[in-house]
C-alpha positions as CSV (number, residue, x, y, z in Angstrom):
1,M,0.0,0.0,0.0
2,G,1.5,3.4,-1.0
3,I,2.2,6.1,1.5
4,A,-0.2,8.5,-0.4
5,T,-3.2,6.5,0.7
6,A,-5.5,7.4,3.7
7,E,-4.4,4.4,5.6
8,L,-1.2,2.4,6.2
9,L,-1.0,-1.0,7.9
10,P,1.6,-1.7,10.6
11,Q,5.0,-3.2,9.7
12,Q,5.1,-5.8,12.4
13,E,8.6,-7.0,11.8
14,K,10.0,-3.5,12.3
15,I,7.8,-3.0,15.3
16,D,9.1,-6.2,16.8
17,D,12.7,-5.1,16.3
18,V,12.0,-1.8,18.1
19,L,10.3,-3.6,21.0
20,A,13.2,-6.0,21.3
21,G,15.6,-3.1,21.5
22,R,17.4,-4.0,18.2
23,I,16.4,-0.7,16.6
24,K,17.0,2.6,18.3
25,E,15.4,4.8,15.7
26,A,11.9,4.4,14.3
27,R,9.2,6.0,12.2
28,V,5.6,6.3,13.4
29,S,4.4,5.1,10.0
30,W,5.8,1.7,10.9
31,W,2.8,1.4,13.3
32,G,0.5,2.6,10.5
33,F,-1.5,5.7,9.6
34,N,-5.1,6.6,9.6
35,A,-6.2,9.9,8.0
36,D,-9.3,10.0,10.3
37,D,-7.7,9.1,13.7
38,S,-4.2,8.0,14.4
39,T,-4.3,8.4,18.2
40,K,-3.7,4.7,18.9
41,I,-1.0,4.5,16.3
42,L,0.9,7.5,17.6
43,Q,0.6,6.4,21.3
44,A,1.7,2.9,20.4
45,A,4.8,4.3,18.7
46,L,5.5,6.5,21.8
47,D,4.9,3.6,24.2
48,S,7.6,1.6,22.4
49,K,10.0,3.9,24.2
50,V,12.2,3.9,21.2
51,P,15.0,6.5,21.8
52,K,14.4,8.4,18.5
53,L,11.0,8.6,16.9
54,I,10.4,10.3,13.6
55,I,6.9,11.5,12.8
56,D,6.6,11.3,9.1
57,A,5.4,14.1,6.8
58,M,2.2,12.5,5.5
59,P,-0.1,13.7,2.7
60,S,-2.6,14.7,5.4
61,P,-2.3,15.5,9.0
62,W,-1.8,13.0,11.8
63,I,-5.3,13.4,13.5
64,T,-5.1,12.6,17.2
65,E,-6.5,13.0,20.6
66,R,-4.2,13.4,23.6
67,I,-0.8,11.7,23.4
68,Y,1.9,11.2,25.9
69,V,5.7,11.2,25.7
70,H,8.0,9.0,27.7
71,D,11.4,9.5,29.4
72,N,14.5,9.5,27.2
73,Q,12.7,10.1,24.0
74,E,13.6,12.3,21.0
75,L,10.7,13.2,18.7
76,I,11.5,14.5,15.3
77,F,8.7,15.9,13.2
78,E,9.6,15.9,9.5
79,K,9.3,19.2,7.6
80,G,5.7,19.6,6.4
81,C,4.4,17.3,9.1
82,V,1.1,18.3,10.8
83,L,0.0,16.9,14.1
84,Q,-3.7,18.0,14.4
85,A,-6.2,17.7,17.2
86,K,-9.2,15.5,16.3
87,R,-12.1,17.7,15.7
88,G,-14.9,17.2,18.2
89,S,-12.6,15.8,20.8
90,F,-10.7,17.5,23.7
91,R,-14.0,17.9,25.7
92,G,-12.1,17.8,29.0
93,T,-11.1,21.2,30.3
94,N,-7.5,20.1,30.8
95,D,-7.2,18.1,27.6
96,S,-3.8,19.0,26.0
97,L,-2.5,17.6,22.7
98,L,1.1,16.6,23.3
99,N,1.9,15.9,27.0
100,V,5.2,15.7,28.8
101,I,4.2,14.9,32.4
102,V,6.8,14.1,35.0
103,K,9.4,13.0,32.4
104,K,13.1,13.4,31.9
105,N,15.3,13.9,28.9
106,V,12.8,14.7,26.2
107,S,13.5,16.4,22.9
108,I,10.7,17.5,20.5
109,S,11.8,19.1,17.3
110,G,10.4,19.9,13.9
111,E,11.6,22.7,11.6
112,G,8.7,23.5,9.3
113,A,6.3,21.2,11.2
114,V,3.0,22.3,12.8
115,I,1.0,21.3,15.9
116,R,-2.6,22.5,15.4
117,M,-5.8,22.5,17.4
118,W,-9.3,24.0,16.8
119,G,-9.3,27.1,18.9
120,D,-12.5,28.6,17.5
121,D,-14.4,25.3,18.3
122,Y,-13.4,25.4,21.9
123,R,-14.7,29.0,22.2
124,S,-18.2,27.8,21.0
125,Q,-21.1,26.8,23.2
126,D,-20.5,23.2,22.3
127,Y,-17.5,23.1,24.7
128,A,-17.2,23.8,28.4
129,K,-15.4,27.0,28.8
130,A,-11.7,26.4,29.7
131,E,-8.2,27.8,29.2
132,W,-6.1,24.7,29.6
133,R,-6.3,22.9,26.3
134,H,-2.7,23.4,25.5
135,G,-0.7,22.5,22.4
136,I,2.3,21.2,24.4
137,S,2.0,20.7,28.1
138,I,5.2,20.2,30.1
139,I,4.5,19.3,33.7
140,S,7.1,18.8,36.5
141,S,9.6,17.5,33.9
142,E,13.4,17.8,33.5
143,N,15.7,18.3,30.6
144,V,13.1,19.0,27.9
145,K,13.8,20.8,24.6
146,V,11.2,22.0,22.1
147,S,12.5,23.4,18.9
148,G,11.5,24.4,15.3
149,L,7.7,23.8,15.6
150,T,4.8,26.1,15.0
151,V,2.1,25.6,17.7
152,T,-1.2,27.2,16.7
153,D,-5.0,27.5,17.3
154,T,-4.9,25.8,20.8
155,G,-7.7,26.1,23.4
156,G,-5.1,27.2,26.0
157,D,-1.4,28.0,25.6
158,G,0.8,27.1,22.8
159,I,3.3,25.8,25.4
160,Y,2.6,25.4,29.1
161,I,5.4,24.9,31.6
162,G,3.8,23.9,34.9
163,V,3.8,21.7,38.0
164,T,1.6,18.9,39.4
165,G,1.1,18.2,43.1
166,D,4.3,17.9,45.1
167,R,6.4,16.7,42.1
168,G,8.2,20.0,42.0
169,P,9.0,22.5,39.3
170,C,10.2,21.8,35.8
171,K,13.9,21.9,35.4
172,N,16.2,22.7,32.5
173,I,13.6,23.6,29.8
174,H,14.9,24.8,26.4
175,I,12.6,26.3,23.8
176,A,14.2,27.4,20.5
177,D,13.0,28.6,17.1
178,V,9.3,28.0,17.9
179,V,6.3,30.0,16.7
180,C,3.3,30.2,18.9
181,D,0.4,31.6,16.9
182,N,-3.2,32.4,17.5
183,N,-3.5,30.6,20.8
184,H,-6.4,31.0,23.2
185,R,-4.7,32.2,26.5
186,Q,-1.0,32.6,26.0
187,G,1.7,31.9,23.5
188,I,3.7,30.4,26.4
189,S,2.8,30.2,30.1
190,V,5.4,29.6,32.8
191,I,4.2,28.6,36.2
192,S,7.2,27.0,38.0
193,V,10.7,26.3,36.6
194,E,14.3,26.1,37.5
195,G,16.4,26.8,34.5
196,L,14.6,28.0,31.4
197,L,16.0,29.2,28.1
198,I,13.7,30.5,25.4
199,E,15.5,31.8,22.3
200,R,14.5,33.0,18.8
201,T,10.9,32.3,19.5
202,V,7.9,34.2,18.2
203,M,4.6,34.5,20.3
204,K,1.9,36.3,18.3
205,N,-1.9,36.8,17.9
206,T,-3.0,35.4,21.2
207,R,-6.7,35.9,21.7
208,G,-9.5,34.3,23.6
209,T,-9.2,34.6,27.4
210,N,-7.2,36.7,29.8
211,P,-4.3,37.4,30.1
212,E,-3.9,36.8,26.3
213,A,-0.1,37.5,26.5
214,G,2.7,36.5,24.3
215,I,4.3,35.0,27.4
216,D,3.1,35.0,30.9
217,F,5.2,34.1,34.0
218,E,2.6,33.5,36.7
219,P,3.3,31.2,39.6
220,D,0.1,30.0,41.4
221,N,1.5,30.0,45.0
222,P,4.6,31.1,47.0
223,S,6.3,27.7,46.8
224,Q,6.6,27.8,43.1
225,V,9.8,29.1,41.5
226,L,11.2,31.2,38.6
227,T,14.9,30.8,38.7
228,N,17.6,31.1,36.0
229,C,15.0,32.1,33.4
230,V,16.5,33.6,30.2
231,M,14.7,34.8,27.1
232,R,17.0,35.8,24.1
233,D,16.1,37.2,20.7
234,C,12.4,36.5,21.1
235,V,9.5,38.5,19.6
236,T,5.9,39.1,20.7
237,V,3.6,40.5,18.1
238,N,-0.1,41.6,18.0
239,N,-1.1,39.7,21.2
240,T,-4.4,41.0,22.7
241,G,-2.8,41.3,26.1
242,C,0.8,41.9,27.0
243,G,4.0,41.0,25.2
244,Y,6.0,39.9,28.3
245,S,4.0,39.5,31.4
246,F,5.5,38.8,34.9
247,Y,2.5,38.5,37.2
248,L,4.1,37.5,40.5
249,V,1.4,38.5,43.0
250,Q,1.2,34.9,44.4
251,M,4.9,35.0,45.4
252,N,6.1,36.5,48.6
253,R,9.0,36.8,51.0
254,S,9.0,33.0,51.6
255,S,9.4,32.3,47.9
256,K,12.8,31.5,46.4
257,P,14.2,34.7,44.9
258,V,13.4,35.0,41.2
259,S,16.1,35.4,38.6
260,V,15.0,36.5,35.1
261,R,17.0,37.9,32.1
262,L,15.5,39.2,28.8
263,E,18.1,39.9,26.1
264,N,17.4,41.5,22.8
265,C,13.7,40.8,22.9
266,I,11.1,42.7,20.9
267,S,7.4,43.6,21.4
268,K,5.5,44.9,18.4
269,G,1.9,46.1,18.5
270,D,0.8,44.1,21.6
271,G,-2.6,45.3,22.7
272,E,-1.8,46.0,26.4
273,F,1.7,46.5,27.8
274,A,4.9,45.5,26.1
275,F,6.2,44.6,29.5
276,L,4.4,44.1,32.8
277,L,5.7,43.4,36.2
278,A,3.2,43.1,39.0
279,T,4.1,42.0,42.6
280,R,2.7,42.4,46.0
281,N,4.3,44.8,48.5
282,G,4.6,44.4,52.2
283,K,6.6,43.0,55.1
284,E,5.8,39.3,54.3
285,R,4.3,39.8,50.8
286,T,7.3,41.1,48.8
287,V,9.1,38.7,46.5
288,E,12.9,39.1,46.2
289,G,15.3,38.5,43.3
290,K,16.7,40.0,40.2
291,M,15.4,40.9,36.8
292,E,17.5,42.3,33.9
293,I,16.1,43.6,30.7
294,I,18.9,44.2,28.3
295,G,18.9,45.5,24.7
296,C,15.2,45.1,24.2
297,R,12.9,47.1,21.9
298,F,9.2,47.7,22.6
299,E,7.0,49.3,19.9
300,N,3.4,50.4,19.4
301,S,1.8,48.9,22.5
302,G,-1.8,49.7,23.0
303,N,-1.4,50.6,26.6
304,H,1.8,51.6,28.5
305,G,5.0,50.3,27.1
306,I,6.2,49.3,30.5
307,N,3.9,48.9,33.5
308,I,5.4,48.2,36.9
309,K,2.9,47.6,39.7
310,G,3.7,47.5,43.4
311,K,7.4,46.7,43.2
312,A,8.8,47.4,46.6
313,I,12.2,48.9,47.1
314,D,13.2,45.9,49.2
315,G,11.9,43.5,46.5
316,I,13.2,42.5,43.1
317,D,16.2,44.4,41.9
318,L,14.9,45.5,38.4
319,S,17.1,47.1,35.7
320,F,16.7,48.1,32.1
321,D,19.8,48.5,30.0
322,Q,20.0,49.8,26.4
323,L,16.2,49.8,26.2
324,R,14.3,51.4,23.2
325,L,10.6,52.4,23.3
326,K,8.9,53.7,20.2
327,D,5.3,55.1,20.2
328,C,4.2,52.9,23.1
329,G,0.8,53.7,24.5
330,R,-1.5,54.2,21.5
331,R,-4.5,54.9,23.7
332,D,-5.3,58.1,25.5
333,E,-3.9,58.7,29.0
334,T,-1.2,56.2,28.6
335,F,2.6,56.6,28.9
336,P,5.8,55.0,27.6
337,I,6.6,54.0,31.2
338,L,4.2,53.8,34.1
339,I,5.2,52.9,37.7
340,A,2.3,52.6,40.2
341,S,1.8,51.7,43.8
342,Q,-1.2,49.5,44.6
343,S,-4.0,50.1,47.2
344,E,-2.6,47.6,49.7
345,D,1.1,48.5,49.3
346,E,2.9,48.9,52.7
347,T,6.4,50.0,51.6
348,P,7.7,52.5,49.0
349,V,7.8,51.5,45.4
350,G,11.0,51.6,43.4
351,K,14.6,50.3,43.2
352,I,14.4,50.5,39.4
353,R,17.3,51.5,37.1
354,F,17.1,52.6,33.5
355,N,20.5,52.7,31.9
356,H,20.6,54.6,28.6
357,T,16.9,54.3,27.6
358,V,15.8,55.8,24.3
359,V,12.1,56.9,24.1
360,E,10.8,57.8,20.7
361,D,7.3,59.3,21.0
362,S,5.0,61.1,18.6
363,K,2.8,62.3,21.4
364,D,3.4,65.3,23.7
365,R,3.3,63.6,27.1
366,P,5.5,62.6,30.0
367,F,7.8,59.7,29.2
368,L,7.5,58.4,32.7
369,E,4.5,58.6,35.0
370,F,4.1,57.5,38.7
371,K,0.6,56.8,40.0
372,E,0.2,56.8,43.8
373,L,-2.6,54.3,44.5
374,S,-1.4,53.1,47.9
375,S,-3.6,54.2,50.8
376,L,-0.3,54.8,52.7
377,G,1.1,57.1,50.1
378,T,4.3,55.1,49.9
379,G,5.9,57.1,47.1
380,L,8.5,56.3,44.5
381,R,12.1,55.9,45.6
382,E,15.5,54.7,44.4
383,T,14.5,55.0,40.8
384,S,17.2,56.4,38.4
385,G,18.5,56.4,34.9
386,T,19.5,58.2,31.8
387,F,17.0,58.9,29.0
388,E,17.1,60.2,25.5
389,L,13.8,61.6,24.4
390,V,13.2,61.8,20.7
391,R,10.2,63.8,19.6
392,D,9.6,65.9,16.4
393,G,13.1,65.3,15.3
394,K,14.6,66.7,18.5
395,T,16.5,64.8,21.1
396,D,16.6,65.8,24.8
397,S,18.6,64.1,27.5
398,V,17.1,63.6,31.0
399,K,18.8,62.2,34.1
400,V,16.3,60.7,36.6
401,D,17.3,60.4,40.2
402,D,15.6,60.9,43.6
403,S,15.7,64.7,43.2
404,W,14.0,64.5,39.8
405,V,11.4,62.1,41.1
406,G,10.7,64.4,44.1
407,R,10.1,67.4,41.8
408,H,7.8,65.6,39.3
409,F,6.0,63.3,41.8
410,P,5.9,65.1,45.1
411,G,3.1,62.8,46.4
412,R,-0.1,63.4,48.2
413,V,1.3,62.1,51.5
414,S,4.0,64.2,53.2
415,K,5.7,61.3,54.9
416,W,5.6,57.5,54.9
417,I,4.8,56.0,58.3
418,P,5.0,52.2,58.4
419,I,2.1,50.0,59.5
420,L,2.5,48.8,63.1
421,D,2.9,45.0,63.5
422,M,0.7,44.0,66.4
423,N,0.1,40.7,68.3
424,I,-3.6,40.4,69.0
425,N,-2.8,38.4,72.1
426,D,-1.5,41.6,73.7
427,L,-4.9,43.3,73.5
428,V,-7.2,44.1,76.4
429,P,-10.4,46.2,76.7
430,F,-9.9,50.0,77.0
431,R,-12.3,49.9,80.0
432,S,-13.2,47.0,82.3
433,I,-16.7,45.9,81.3
434,Q,-19.0,44.0,83.6
435,G,-22.0,41.9,82.7
436,N,-23.3,40.7,79.3
437,Q,-25.1,43.8,78.0
438,V,-25.8,43.4,74.3
439,R,-25.0,46.5,72.3
440,D,-26.3,47.6,69.0
441,L,-23.3,48.6,66.8
442,P,-22.9,51.2,64.2
443,E,-22.8,49.4,60.8
444,L,-19.2,49.2,59.6
445,K,-19.5,47.3,56.3
446,A,-16.3,45.5,55.5
447,R,-16.0,44.7,51.8
448,S,-15.2,41.0,50.9
449,V,-13.4,40.1,54.1
450,G,-14.2,40.9,57.7
451,V,-11.8,40.2,60.6
452,F,-13.2,41.0,64.0
453,L,-11.6,40.7,67.4
454,F,-13.6,40.0,70.6
455,Y,-12.3,40.1,74.2
456,A,-13.8,37.6,76.6
457,A,-12.8,36.2,80.0
458,K,-12.9,32.4,80.6
459,G,-16.5,31.4,81.5
460,D,-18.1,34.5,79.7
461,D,-20.9,34.0,77.2
462,L,-19.9,35.4,73.8
463,F,-22.8,36.7,71.8
464,F,-22.8,38.6,68.5
465,S,-24.8,39.0,65.3
466,M,-23.7,39.6,61.7
467,V,-25.4,40.5,58.5
468,Q,-24.2,39.9,54.9
469,G,-25.1,42.5,52.3
470,R,-25.3,41.9,48.5
471,V,-23.2,44.1,46.2
472,S,-23.2,42.5,42.8
473,Q,-24.9,39.8,40.8
474,N,-22.2,37.4,41.9
475,T,-23.2,34.3,43.9
476,F,-24.9,35.3,47.1
477,Q,-24.9,32.4,49.6
478,D,-24.3,31.2,53.1
479,R,-20.6,31.7,54.1
480,P,-18.5,29.8,56.6
481,V,-17.4,31.6,59.7
482,F,-14.1,30.8,61.5
483,L,-13.7,31.6,65.2
484,T,-10.3,31.1,66.8
485,A,-9.7,31.1,70.5
486,P,-6.6,32.8,72.1
487,S,-4.7,29.5,72.1
488,G,-5.3,29.1,68.3
489,K,-7.9,26.4,68.8
490,S,-10.8,26.6,66.3
491,L,-14.3,26.8,67.7
492,E,-17.2,25.4,65.7
493,V,-19.8,28.0,64.7
494,N,-22.7,28.1,62.3
495,P,-22.4,29.7,58.8
496,L,-23.4,33.3,58.1
497,K,-26.7,33.2,56.3
498,A,-27.1,35.0,53.0
499,N,-30.5,36.7,53.5
500,E,-30.9,37.4,57.2
501,E,-29.2,38.6,60.3
502,T,-27.4,35.6,61.9
503,E,-26.9,35.3,65.6
504,F,-23.9,33.5,67.2
505,R,-23.7,32.4,70.8
506,I,-20.8,30.6,72.5
507,S,-21.6,29.7,76.1
508,S,-18.9,29.8,78.7
509,V,-15.8,30.5,76.5
510,P,-12.9,28.2,77.4
511,E,-10.1,30.8,77.7
512,T,-9.4,34.4,78.6
513,G,-8.2,36.7,75.8
514,V,-8.9,37.7,72.2
515,Y,-11.2,35.6,70.0
516,R,-10.6,36.2,66.2
517,L,-13.5,35.9,63.8
518,D,-12.8,35.6,60.0
519,V,-15.4,35.6,57.2
520,N,-15.0,36.0,53.5
521,V,-18.2,37.0,51.6
522,G,-16.7,37.2,48.1
523,S,-17.6,40.5,46.4
524,H,-20.3,41.4,49.0
525,W,-20.0,43.0,52.4
526,V,-20.3,41.9,56.0
527,A,-21.0,43.9,59.2
528,L,-21.5,43.3,62.9
529,R,-24.9,44.3,64.2
530,K,-24.6,43.4,67.9
531,S,-22.1,42.2,70.5
532,N,-22.0,41.7,74.2
533,R,-18.2,41.9,74.5
534,P,-15.6,44.5,73.5
535,V,-14.9,44.1,69.8
536,V,-12.9,45.8,67.0
537,L,-12.6,45.5,63.3
538,A,-9.1,44.6,62.4
539,A,-7.8,46.9,59.6
540,I,-5.1,44.4,58.6
541,P,-2.8,43.7,56.9
542,S,-2.8,47.2,55.3
543,G,-6.1,48.9,56.0
544,T,-9.7,47.9,55.5
545,N,-12.0,48.1,52.5
546,L,-15.4,49.5,53.5
547,I,-18.6,50.2,51.6
548,G,-21.4,52.6,52.3
549,S,-20.5,52.9,56.0
550,T,-21.5,55.8,58.3
551,G,-21.3,56.5,62.0
552,E,-18.8,57.2,64.8
553,F,-15.9,54.9,65.4
554,Y,-12.8,54.9,67.6
555,F,-9.0,54.1,67.5
556,N,-6.3,54.2,70.1
557,V,-3.0,56.1,70.0
558,P,-0.7,54.6,72.7
559,Q,1.3,56.9,75.0
560,E,4.6,55.9,73.5
561,T,3.6,56.8,70.0
562,K,5.9,59.3,68.4
563,E,3.8,59.9,65.2
564,F,0.8,58.3,63.6
565,G,-1.3,58.8,60.6
566,I,-4.7,57.9,59.0
567,R,-5.1,57.5,55.3
568,I,-8.5,57.5,53.6
569,A,-9.2,57.0,49.9
570,G,-12.2,56.6,47.7
571,G,-12.1,56.2,44.0
572,G,-13.7,58.1,41.1
573,V,-17.3,59.0,42.0
574,E,-17.1,56.7,45.1
575,R,-16.3,59.0,48.0
576,V,-16.8,59.7,51.7
577,K,-16.7,62.5,54.2
578,A,-14.5,62.0,57.3
579,T,-14.1,64.1,60.4
580,L,-11.5,63.5,63.2
581,F,-11.8,64.4,66.9
582,D,-8.8,64.3,69.2
583,P,-8.9,62.7,72.7
584,S,-10.4,65.9,74.2
585,G,-13.3,65.7,71.8
586,K,-12.1,68.7,69.7
587,E,-12.7,68.5,66.0
588,V,-9.2,68.7,64.4
589,W,-9.7,67.7,60.8
590,A,-12.4,67.2,58.3
591,E,-12.5,66.4,54.6
592,D,-15.4,66.1,52.2
593,N,-15.6,64.2,48.9
594,I,-12.5,62.1,49.6
595,E,-11.5,60.4,46.3
596,E,-7.8,60.0,46.1
597,V,-5.7,59.3,49.2
598,V,-5.9,62.1,51.8
599,P,-3.6,61.9,54.9
600,F,-3.8,63.1,58.4
601,E,-0.8,63.0,60.8
602,A,-0.5,63.8,64.5
603,T,1.2,62.8,67.8
604,T,-1.3,63.2,70.6
605,P,-1.9,59.9,72.5
606,G,-5.3,58.7,73.6
607,V,-8.6,57.6,72.1
608,W,-9.5,59.4,68.9
609,K,-12.9,59.4,67.1
610,I,-13.6,59.3,63.4
611,K,-17.0,60.2,62.0
612,L,-18.0,58.9,58.6
613,E,-20.7,60.6,56.5
614,P,-22.0,60.6,53.0
615,P,-20.1,63.0,50.7
616,S,-21.7,66.2,49.3
617,Q,-20.7,65.1,45.8
618,G,-20.4,61.6,44.3
619,I,-21.8,58.5,46.0
620,L,-21.0,56.8,49.3
621,E,-19.7,53.3,48.2
622,D,-16.3,51.8,48.3
623,F,-13.5,53.5,50.3
624,R,-10.5,52.5,52.3
625,I,-9.1,53.4,55.8
626,T,-5.6,52.6,56.9
627,L,-4.1,53.4,60.3
628,V,-0.3,53.8,60.3
629,G,2.1,53.9,63.3
630,I,-0.7,52.8,65.7
631,P,-2.6,49.6,66.5
632,P,-4.8,48.9,63.4
633,W,-8.0,48.3,65.2
634,I,-11.3,50.2,64.7
635,G,-13.7,50.2,67.7
636,F,-17.5,50.5,67.7
637,W,-17.8,52.3,71.0
638,Q,-15.1,53.9,73.2
639,D,-15.2,51.6,76.2
640,G,-15.4,48.6,73.9
641,L,-12.1,49.5,72.1
642,L,-9.3,47.0,72.4
643,V,-5.9,48.4,73.1
644,P,-2.3,47.1,73.8
645,R,-2.0,45.8,77.3
646,Q,0.4,48.6,78.4
647,S,-2.2,51.1,77.2
648,G,-5.1,49.6,79.0
649,H,-7.1,51.5,81.5
């Protein structure tokens, strides 16, 4: 039977030689060919574990469902070969075409060969919505090389580099001369890897589901790693999202320091940012490491050319050398370079170096912008560099240093005061309270997450009630409530109901001290309505998000405090009016229509009162309050305030 036919029969003698180990190199066509479905043929050839396996260039594609590679295998796709997903298959949300799962020493090459799926099909109503139908899935594997192939039209990523269970990260992954085109989520996703080299690879036309990047480095938890990662001579083109995305918000201080290097890489016409780095920022939340961007060129991004979010000065050491940006930020109110703090940032943003950066721009706008979104007003520090600005045929040189930053971005907050790290077991009531009087509390509506601290003595009855309020059309349901005793022991309590005020009663509590209550209500809000014991809302770790809250509340400034501050921020038309009263009851500060961060600073110790009211303009919805330099607890009545033991009365 000729090779041009739609079906080939197996060559059993050759197969037997392979299985006996007499032949170390084989062709898949020895196992046969079926133009309609060659899944069993391909998998049988792979299962032979022959060291070198050639996938023949056939007159029509190799049609297949999922197939799996073994250890110590070299797969060579002949020029013109097409490995194509079977249409109508890949119904599982994690069904990837070519799988390298917990394997070692694998090579997959194919200059001029194509791995193709049916991306438009997976976006239809006939398929369960998913973003994990990858072309090549490499999971917890070691010494893997992929080269020469075009991977296209997948229902997920062109190439996925990930991890399974406790098997650990991928190690020593090499991708070279690959084209990832028109994939659903990313050209390439990198979740956890030790040792990654990607060179001369093109990632283009990603569209379908967020983030839609050329390449996205995005660990799922702090234990995952990005070490010794190098991209060299790579290109991202016309992706709906970013070109090069480093979304590291799940990493923190406990993570292994990242090490990333981009050399001579290009971004052209990517819809969002050419380059994105996003990290969390705070004492335990900041990831450390080093990132070097060398000799790269970013052009015609739809949004900012470079967007750096929340990068703490004690976090990743980030440097750009010999960088060129041309007409980045096609949309209005965008910039070639944007650096921003985030609402929950605890420490200053910065530690960024730009060494000889050329910015060509056809728009009359700043080449670098800083946006202060932190409720602490952390500011931009330790950012420096030399820039050549090319506009209208003229070139200007600018040296950026702390002095330049101070002049251009003076900040809304006059000083940065750190958040006080407090041990809740040191808290006692501001006043000694006798009996079990149940108090009606002013409604302080915590958005999404509520953390409340109650003080009770051993043998006391603890009673409180809570209500959950609906905000959006997202699922509104009963939510679990977690109550923890001073010793750390969990106490069993009923869930918080979705549609009614829920009462909680714990008879004769087992210990003296602070009982912590945690509840997460998704996108909705939660508020205490009643309590018979002293209680505060914990504004941790970096403030509290509130919605639609009015009333009078209290906070304590201990005697030893040298300086403290309160930061309040709304957003857009969502605003609030706030008034502060010092311990003598004197009104000392008031601000209406709070939108961006407004600060207040003082030194007077004692119990302060804050009054929250609707704004005269805009609407009373989401806003944020952060206490800095003092215990981050907001009380519902003065005598019910919890204070550090040495400040107790």
